[in-house]
VOGU-3710 file (C-alpha; in Angstrom, 3 decimals, decimal comma):
1> mnlkiwiall> 379,374/115,007/-55,429  382,229/117,135/-54,116  383,828/114,818/-51,043  383,350/118,156/-48,388  379,484/118,296/-49,244  378,663/114,473/-48,834  381,028/114,269/-45,370  378,699/117,506/-44,373  375,280/115,823/-45,387  376,763/112,625/-43,002
11> vlaatlscsk> 377,128/114,687/-40,026  374,119/116,289/-40,302  372,076/112,957/-41,089  374,244/111,477/-37,609  373,010/114,757/-35,707  369,534/114,414/-36,616  369,423/110,677/-35,468  371,215/111,227/-32,148  368,890/114,316/-31,320  365,626/112,141/-32,077
21> navsqddkki> 366,942/109,439/-29,922  367,574/111,814/-27,181  363,837/113,055/-27,413  362,771/109,380/-27,262  364,769/108,796/-24,455  363,704/112,086/-22,523  360,131/110,995/-23,465  360,501/107,991/-21,735  361,978/109,279/-18,403  358,840/111,865/-18,422
31> eeekpeknip> 356,368/108,942/-18,911  358,279/107,067/-16,023  358,540/109,695/-13,735  354,704/111,010/-14,443  353,082/110,324/-10,988  350,236/107,896/-10,473  346,725/109,369/-10,715  344,379/109,132/-7,890  347,145/108,287/-5,128  345,715/108,863/-1,371
41> petiqefwle> 347,398/111,452/0,562  350,212/110,083/2,686  348,879/111,813/5,705  345,349/113,100/6,539  344,831/115,829/9,170  341,547/115,036/10,885  339,420/118,026/11,593  336,242/116,185/12,469  334,167/115,584/16,014  337,260/115,574/18,555
51> hrqlvsrvyy> 339,937/114,189/16,134  342,728/115,943/15,634  345,370/113,527/14,534  347,657/113,520/11,757  347,084/110,489/10,521  349,801/108,096/8,076  348,860/106,204/5,385  350,285/102,170/5,739  348,299/100,739/2,888  346,462/101,779/-0,409
61> ddsvaiyydn> 345,008/100,022/-3,635  342,152/100,697/-5,652  339,488/99,469/-3,168  340,755/100,642/0,022  342,932/102,984/1,678  344,419/102,488/5,553  345,828/105,043/7,535  347,645/104,728/11,345  347,789/107,237/14,307  351,208/107,643/15,715
71> emprniswia> 350,426/104,796/18,407  349,008/102,239/16,242  352,010/99,469/16,094  352,996/99,445/11,770  353,712/95,721/12,088  349,993/94,889/12,326  349,444/93,869/9,038  345,743/91,919/9,058  343,756/95,471/9,160  344,122/96,075/5,531
81> pftkkvwsyv> 343,316/92,867/3,836  340,372/92,424/6,160  339,094/95,460/5,305  339,381/95,331/1,600  337,461/91,753/1,759  334,755/93,300/3,805  334,476/96,315/1,755  334,452/94,681/-1,674  331,914/92,089/-0,776  329,598/95,295/0,030
91> vqtygdlhgn> 330,034/97,110/-2,826  329,649/93,729/-4,766  326,221/93,103/-2,971  324,396/96,261/-2,432  325,104/98,555/-5,466  326,413/101,838/-5,404  328,205/102,878/-2,622  330,173/105,548/-4,236  327,920/108,143/-5,972  329,431/110,630/-7,909
101> akdrrlygif> 332,852/110,526/-5,976  336,029/110,611/-8,004  337,855/108,566/-5,305  335,829/105,437/-4,769  338,258/104,124/-2,151  336,918/103,494/1,085  339,587/105,230/3,669  339,918/103,287/6,962  341,323/105,487/9,868  342,754/103,622/12,786
111> hknkyggghp> 343,590/104,681/16,740  345,063/103,222/19,495  344,566/104,149/22,772  341,976/107,236/21,867  338,449/107,790/20,607  336,948/104,716/21,743  334,513/103,266/19,229  334,066/104,294/15,424  331,739/106,179/13,211  331,520/106,112/9,443
121> ffydnpdhgy> 332,163/109,146/6,879  330,177/109,482/3,168  331,364/110,583/0,432  328,406/113,044/-0,214  329,310/114,650/3,227  331,603/117,792/3,810  332,149/116,776/7,161  335,371/114,636/5,878  335,678/115,990/2,815  333,934/114,239/0,674
131> isgidigssg> 335,430/110,856/0,931  333,921/107,466/2,293  335,396/105,551/5,456  335,333/104,513/8,549  337,301/105,791/11,916  337,925/103,659/14,891  339,660/103,440/18,080  340,600/100,808/20,530  342,764/101,079/23,730  344,704/98,612/25,642
141> edawvnkegw> 348,458/96,813/25,187  346,677/94,796/22,705  344,846/96,862/20,978  344,288/95,626/17,294  346,724/92,989/17,542  344,479/90,058/16,828  342,037/89,692/13,817  339,313/88,608/16,218  336,121/89,537/18,107  335,278/93,444/18,733
151> nidiiaheii> 338,524/94,297/16,300  336,914/92,626/13,236  333,083/93,522/14,421  333,524/97,269/14,738  335,065/97,262/11,258  332,294/95,457/9,444  329,648/97,204/11,586  330,899/100,929/10,488  330,825/99,430/7,042  327,336/98,287/7,434
161> hhiefvshgk> 326,820/101,518/7,631  327,517/102,598/4,219  325,005/100,230/3,152  322,420/101,782/5,252  323,015/105,145/4,393  323,907/105,445/0,830  323,621/102,339/-1,069  322,269/102,350/-4,522  323,662/106,023/-4,926  320,794/107,805/-2,058
171> sgspsrkwwg> 321,284/109,242/0,898  319,940/108,920/4,627  318,360/105,938/6,433  314,616/106,259/6,650  314,573/103,011/8,605  316,911/103,982/11,151  313,828/105,263/13,385  312,870/101,607/14,117  316,288/99,538/14,167  318,626/102,138/15,738
181> dskiaeiiny> 322,331/101,791/15,686  321,941/99,201/14,578  319,918/95,915/14,596  320,386/95,432/11,084  324,215/95,148/11,462  323,422/91,673/13,090  322,159/90,057/10,307  324,064/91,672/7,707  327,384/90,911/9,672  326,576/87,211/9,687
191> diymnigmpe> 325,602/87,679/6,181  329,208/89,234/5,306  331,063/86,553/7,457  329,531/83,845/5,704  330,338/84,990/2,177  333,841/85,772/3,024  334,831/82,640/3,892  334,190/82,878/7,826  331,723/80,785/8,869  333,192/80,304/12,354
201> eaariynndi> 333,186/83,896/12,938  329,636/83,984/11,442  328,406/81,574/13,957  329,927/83,675/16,701  327,590/86,792/15,828  324,736/84,283/15,580  325,475/82,786/19,184  325,926/86,731/20,875  323,047/88,195/19,199  320,501/85,681/18,872
211> nktddfpser> 318,664/86,208/22,567  319,571/89,816/22,922  316,394/91,726/23,423  315,827/95,817/23,463  313,302/97,924/24,480  312,350/99,159/20,988  310,090/99,513/19,355  308,411/97,166/22,294  309,604/95,718/25,571  311,958/92,974/24,841
221> tawlknwfwp> 312,132/92,956/21,348  313,985/90,027/20,117  314,959/91,585/16,816  317,611/88,970/15,432  315,258/86,073/16,723  312,017/87,116/15,732  312,455/89,372/12,781  315,696/89,495/10,807  316,755/85,626/11,361  313,191/84,011/9,904
231> iytnygktev> 313,194/86,811/7,185  316,815/86,217/6,233  316,566/82,198/6,440  313,107/82,046/4,823  313,316/84,444/2,026  316,365/84,704/0,182  319,420/85,311/2,518  321,725/87,898/0,926  319,210/88,701/-1,591  315,985/89,578/0,943
241> lqryfkllsd> 318,717/92,041/2,200  319,420/93,337/-1,175  315,928/93,444/-2,031  315,085/95,605/0,990  317,678/98,712/0,173  317,175/98,341/-3,819  312,926/98,750/-3,037  313,940/102,058/-0,770  316,114/103,463/-3,285  313,364/102,461/-5,837
251> rfpqnssgty> 310,191/103,444/-4,061  310,502/105,445/-1,183  310,311/109,296/-1,065  313,368/111,322/-1,939  314,132/114,854/-3,418  316,073/115,212/-6,635  319,468/114,863/-5,156  318,600/111,412/-3,878  318,324/112,174/-0,029  315,180/110,213/1,748
261> trdmsfgefi> 312,951/113,068/2,707  311,742/111,588/5,729  311,558/108,796/8,139  309,635/105,261/7,564  306,218/105,045/9,524  306,221/101,630/11,390  303,865/100,297/8,971  305,623/101,276/5,518  308,699/99,308/8,053  306,516/96,293/7,447
271> hfwsgaakvn> 305,288/96,802/4,022  308,766/97,180/2,858  310,467/94,241/4,444  307,092/92,191/2,984  308,348/93,450/-0,107  311,593/92,573/0,086  310,420/88,712/1,537  307,904/88,945/-1,416  305,458/87,674/1,475  303,015/89,293/3,991
281> lknqaviafg> 304,983/89,452/7,153  302,393/90,940/9,281  302,223/87,833/11,243  305,917/87,936/12,115  305,696/91,476/12,903  303,172/90,814/15,582  305,561/87,895/16,687  308,426/90,203/16,780  307,211/93,645/17,793  303,407/92,911/18,791
291> wndnwerewk> 300,836/95,123/17,049  298,533/98,162/17,779  295,606/100,298/15,689  297,688/102,647/14,986  300,600/100,653/13,025  297,672/98,930/11,430  296,404/102,162/10,380  300,104/102,834/9,025  300,063/99,157/7,564  297,057/99,888/5,732
301> qaqsqfpnig> 298,148/103,608/4,293  301,533/102,456/3,209  299,520/99,436/1,005  297,623/102,248/-0,485  300,773/104,828/-0,796  303,136/101,648/-2,117  301,165/99,237/-4,230  302,719/96,321/-5,994  305,777/96,312/-4,094  306,054/92,619/-4,389
311> yty> 304,090/90,880/-2,378  299,903/89,805/-2,271  297,893/91,400/0,304
//
């Protein structure tokens, strides 16, 4: 072979090799620079209720995204891991809380010196942009400083509303007419703390709530002492709570999109709790709430309309 031709072939081969290496390096660089999918935004502009704050992301992972307003000290670091622990337990225990949402995180928004109290928001509602979350405000120089008392209870309480309103992919709370906002939270809050390694906080919840009374559905109703605590301790603890919400999702009337179509009657409320406990709870209901002829009629009607719900009657 002619020497000039041989040299030309060598140069061509070297050029092709360099081009191949350059493409590989470019591809690698593009791969490295490719943004992670489904990153929560660095800021959120609130547009709900009276909230108009621009809040900033301080933590995120696949489970939660945490945002603080401008007055929240950035060195408050306990909120993210605590919120994640509670949310993870609730999701594991109470089934689908996300429906068809693409972003399955809980968004936690925290304020200092504004918006006292909190509220939940759900993936199926446009009011907060179809994401799941909680939005809570506290006031005072020591707001949110310590992982204790109201600071942790309000986070758990707002997360519990997700169980109440969207567990098992359904929408609505047919029981809310009876337990308000929200007597069910007392026993679920206790259960959460017991199951995430916080028994001292669970004991505090019990001691705080066991002797409380309310005037619904009857005067001086001791919801925890005479209703939820006996049911919880005698009929399966976490499992009886799980069964109640699963029974609702399986049997209570809902439309084609999974939204409950009406509130429960009081008789239905006792009937479904009896199904969850797998025992007739009418006698316990009499102790907790009293009884009347209307509730008796509703009770019998519920047994007829929803047979084979899990207990003998």
